C-alpha positions in Angstrom: 4.4 -17.8 -22.7 3.9 -14.6 -24.6 1.7 -13.2 -22.0 3.8 -14.7 -19.1 4.9 -11.4 -17.7 1.8 -9.3 -18.2 -0.5 -12.2 -17.1 1.1 -12.2 -13.7 -1.7 -9.9 -12.8 -4.1 -12.8 -13.3 -2.2 -15.0 -10.9 -3.9 -15.2 -7.5 -7.0 -13.4 -8.8 -9.1 -15.4 -6.4 -7.1 -14.2 -3.4 -6.9 -10.6 -4.7 -10.0 -9.7 -2.7 -7.7 -9.4 0.3 -6.0 -6.4 -1.4 -9.0 -4.3 -2.5 -7.2 -1.1 -1.7 -4.3 -1.8 -4.0 -3.7 -1.2 -7.7 -1.1 -2.2 -10.3 1.9 -0.2 -11.7 3.6 -0.6 -15.0 6.8 0.8 -16.5 8.2 0.2 -20.0 11.2 2.1 -21.3 13.4 2.0 -24.3 16.3 2.9 -21.9 18.1 0.8 -19.4 16.5 1.3 -16.0 17.5 -0.9 -13.0 14.4 -2.9 -11.9 13.5 -5.1 -9.0 10.4 -7.1 -9.8 8.0 -7.8 -7.0 4.3 -8.7 -6.7 3.7 -6.4 -3.8 5.3 -3.0 -2.9 4.4 0.0 -0.9 3.9 3.3 -2.7 6.8 4.7 -0.7 9.3 2.0 -1.6 8.2 2.2 -5.3 8.7 6.0 -5.4 12.2 5.5 -3.9 13.0 2.9 -6.6 11.7 5.2 -9.3 13.8 8.1 -7.9 17.0 6.0 -8.0 16.2 4.7 -11.5 15.1 7.9 -13.1 17.7 10.2 -11.4 20.0 9.7 -14.4 17.4 11.0 -16.8 17.6 8.0 -19.1 14.9 9.1 -21.6 13.9 12.1 -23.7 10.2 11.7 -23.2 8.3 10.5 -20.1 4.7 9.5 -20.6 2.8 9.3 -17.3 -0.6 7.7 -17.8 -2.9 8.2 -14.8 -5.7 5.6 -14.6 -7.8 5.9 -11.4 -10.3 3.3 -10.1 -8.7 0.0 -11.3 -7.5 -3.2 -9.8 -5.1 -5.8 -10.9 -7.9 -8.1 -12.0 -8.9 -5.5 -14.7 -5.7 -6.3 -16.6 -6.1 -10.1 -16.3 -7.7 -10.5 -19.8 -5.6 -10.1 -22.9 -8.1 -7.7 -24.5 -8.1 -5.3 -21.5 -4.9 -3.3 -22.7 -3.4 -5.2 -25.6 -1.0 -2.4 -26.7 0.4 -1.9 -23.3 0.5 -5.7 -22.8 2.6 -6.0 -26.0 5.2 -3.7 -24.5 5.2 -5.5 -21.2 5.5 -9.0 -22.7 8.5 -8.5 -25.0 6.6 -8.2 -28.3 7.9 -4.7 -28.7 11.7 -5.2 -29.1 12.4 -1.5 -28.6 11.5 -1.9 -24.9 14.6 -2.7 -22.8 13.3 -2.2 -19.3 10.0 -3.3 -17.7 8.5 -3.1 -14.2 5.3 -4.8 -13.2 4.0 -4.5 -9.7 0.7 -6.3 -9.2 -0.3 -4.8 -5.9 0.9 -1.3 -4.9 -0.1 -0.7 -1.3 -0.9 2.9 -0.8 -1.4 5.7 -3.2 1.3 6.6 -5.7 0.2 9.9 -7.1 1.0 11.2 -10.6 2.2 14.5 -9.2 4.8 12.7 -7.2 6.4 11.2 -10.2 6.0 14.4 -12.2 7.7 16.5 -9.5 10.5 13.9 -9.4 11.2 14.2 -13.1 10.9 17.9 -13.1 13.4 18.2 -10.3 15.9 15.6 -11.5 15.8 16.2 -15.2 14.5 19.8 -15.6 11.7 18.6 -17.9 8.6 20.6 -18.8 5.1 19.1 -18.6 2.3 18.8 -21.1 -1.0 17.7 -19.8 -3.5 15.8 -22.0 -7.2 15.2 -21.0 -7.9 11.6 -21.6 -11.7 12.2 -21.4 -11.7 14.2 -24.6 -8.8 12.5 -26.3 -7.8 15.7 -28.1 -4.2 16.9 -28.0 -1.6 18.7 -30.1 0.8 16.4 -31.9 3.7 18.8 -31.1 4.9 18.0 -27.6 7.8 20.4 -27.5 11.5 20.0 -27.0 12.9 17.3 -24.8 13.2 16.5 -22.0 9.4 16.5 -21.8 6.8 15.0 -19.5 3.5 14.1 -21.0 0.8 13.5 -18.4 -2.2 11.7 -19.7 -5.2 11.9 -17.3 -7.8 9.2 -17.8 -11.2 9.4 -16.2 -12.3 6.8 -13.6 -13.5 3.6 -15.2 -17.2 3.1 -15.1 -18.8 0.0 -13.6 -20.5 -2.7 -15.6 -20.0 -3.8 -19.2 -18.5 -0.4 -20.3 -15.6 -0.9 -18.1 -13.5 -3.1 -20.3 -14.4 -1.1 -23.4 -13.3 2.2 -21.8 -10.0 0.6 -20.6 -9.3 -0.6 -24.2 -10.0 2.9 -25.6 -7.6 4.4 -23.0 -5.0 1.9 -24.1 -5.5 3.0 -27.7 -5.0 6.7 -26.9 -1.8 5.9 -25.0 -0.5 3.9 -27.9 -1.4 6.8 -30.3 0.6 9.2 -28.2 3.6 6.9 -28.1 3.6 6.5 -31.9 3.6 10.3 -32.4 6.9 10.7 -30.5 10.0 11.4 -32.6 11.4 8.1 -33.8 15.1 8.2 -32.6 14.1 9.6 -29.2 14.0 7.4 -26.1 10.8 7.3 -24.1 9.6 5.8 -20.8 6.0 4.9 -20.0 4.8 5.1 -16.4 1.3 3.7 -16.0 0.2 4.9 -12.6 -3.1 3.7 -11.2 -5.2 4.2 -8.1 -7.5 1.6 -6.4 -11.2 1.4 -6.9 -13.5 3.4 -4.6 -15.4 1.2 -2.3 -19.0 1.1 -3.2 -21.4 2.2 -0.6 -23.5 -0.7 0.6 -27.1 0.3 1.0 -29.4 -1.6 3.3 -33.1 -1.9 2.6 -35.1 -0.3 5.4 -38.8 -1.1 5.7 -40.9 2.0 5.7 -44.5 1.6 6.7 -47.1 3.4 4.5 -49.9 5.5 5.9 -48.2 6.3 9.2 -46.7 9.7 8.8 -46.4 10.2 12.6 -43.4 7.8 12.8 -41.4 9.4 9.9 -39.4 11.9 12.0 -38.4 9.3 14.5 -37.6 6.8 11.8 -35.3 9.3 10.0 -33.5 10.1 13.3 -32.9 6.4 13.9 -31.4 5.9 10.5 -29.1 8.9 10.8 -27.8 7.7 14.2 -27.3 4.2 12.9 -25.2 5.3 10.0 -23.1 7.6 12.2 -22.5 4.7 14.5 -21.3 2.5 11.6 -18.9 5.1 10.4 -17.5 5.5 13.8 -17.1 1.7 14.6 -15.9 0.5 11.2 -12.1 0.1 11.3 -9.9 1.1 8.4 -9.5 -1.9 6.0 -6.1 -3.5 5.5 -4.4 -1.3 8.1 -1.2 -2.6 9.6 -1.7 -4.3 12.9 0.9 -2.2 14.7 -0.8 1.0 13.6 -4.3 -0.2 14.4 -3.6 -1.7 17.8 -1.4 -0.6 20.6 0.3 -3.7 22.0 2.6 -2.1 24.7 0.7 0.4 26.8 2.2 2.5 29.6 0.5 0.2 32.1 2.3 -2.8 30.7 5.6 -1.0 30.9 4.9 -0.1 34.6 4.0 -3.7 35.3 7.3 -5.0 33.8 9.3 -2.5 35.9 7.5 -3.4 39.1 7.9 -7.1 38.5 11.6 -6.7 37.8 12.0 -4.7 41.1 10.2 -7.4 43.1 12.3 -10.1 41.5 15.5 -8.3 42.5 14.3 -7.9 46.1 13.4 -11.6 46.2 16.8 -12.6 44.8 18.6 -10.5 47.4 16.5 -12.0 50.3 17.0 -15.6 49.2 20.7 -14.9 48.7 21.0 -13.4 52.2 19.2 -16.4 53.8 21.4 -18.9 51.9 24.6 -17.2 53.1 23.8 -17.6 56.8 26.2 -20.1 58.5 25.2 -21.3 62.0 27.1 -24.2 63.7 25.1 -27.2 65.0 26.6 -26.7 68.5 24.6 -23.5 68.9 21.4 -25.5 69.3 22.8 -27.7 72.1 22.5 -26.9 75.8 25.7 -25.9 77.7 26.2 -28.4 80.6 28.3 -25.9 82.6 25.5 -23.5 82.8 23.1 -26.2 84.1 25.6 -27.2 86.8 25.9 -23.6 88.0 22.2 -23.3 88.3 22.0 -26.4 90.5 24.8 -25.1 92.8 22.9 -21.9 93.3 
């Protein structure tokens, strides 16, 4: 059960393909920050929660690690980010608050969190390039924001190795912070970029007269695909319009005809005619015979 919290990212890995445009978020702090755990959150609601939790400026240092191009499945293995995992699973007893969001729908940008802390706490920012890994050990006076920009993870076998190296650099920065000071780690990620699917097109050799026509057909076909392909994982009420003006007009016209029909039926039902009105008057027939 050591990895019970951090391994939540591994749960539902087979169904995670439905959330390809999402990425995880982690927060670990030595201060008390109100948290509401959830597997799925939108970037807007997560930013609102961070705003309410960090508005009191609970820490002296805020380390914002930006890791683009990842998915929750990248953190399913124990060796992917062991030092960050130790802080999220309770091995580091100095950590008093933790937030793990498996799937953040939308893009939570590092600049949004940075601007939030600069506005609420008046902190200054130090930016470290994660690609080079070089930085000054003197971070300056607190409150201080340390932004660590990691490069996008490569594809293939180097992916896990690069993620582990980034985890080591983050851990080294945390260890260099002054010991009695409080700190908060915000691990912000962005989803993977969709890989362009290439289709093999047969090109005949030795027939150069068909090349210009062939290139035009390929260009038109790709433009058609870009125009017809819907945006993935878009909310239904944003992608489709369920109530059009024509439907509203139909509802109003139907309501009007129902009211007219009700009035007509009520008028017919209110008529009261005596049965004697349909019988012949004997006095009138006698007068006709006398004439």
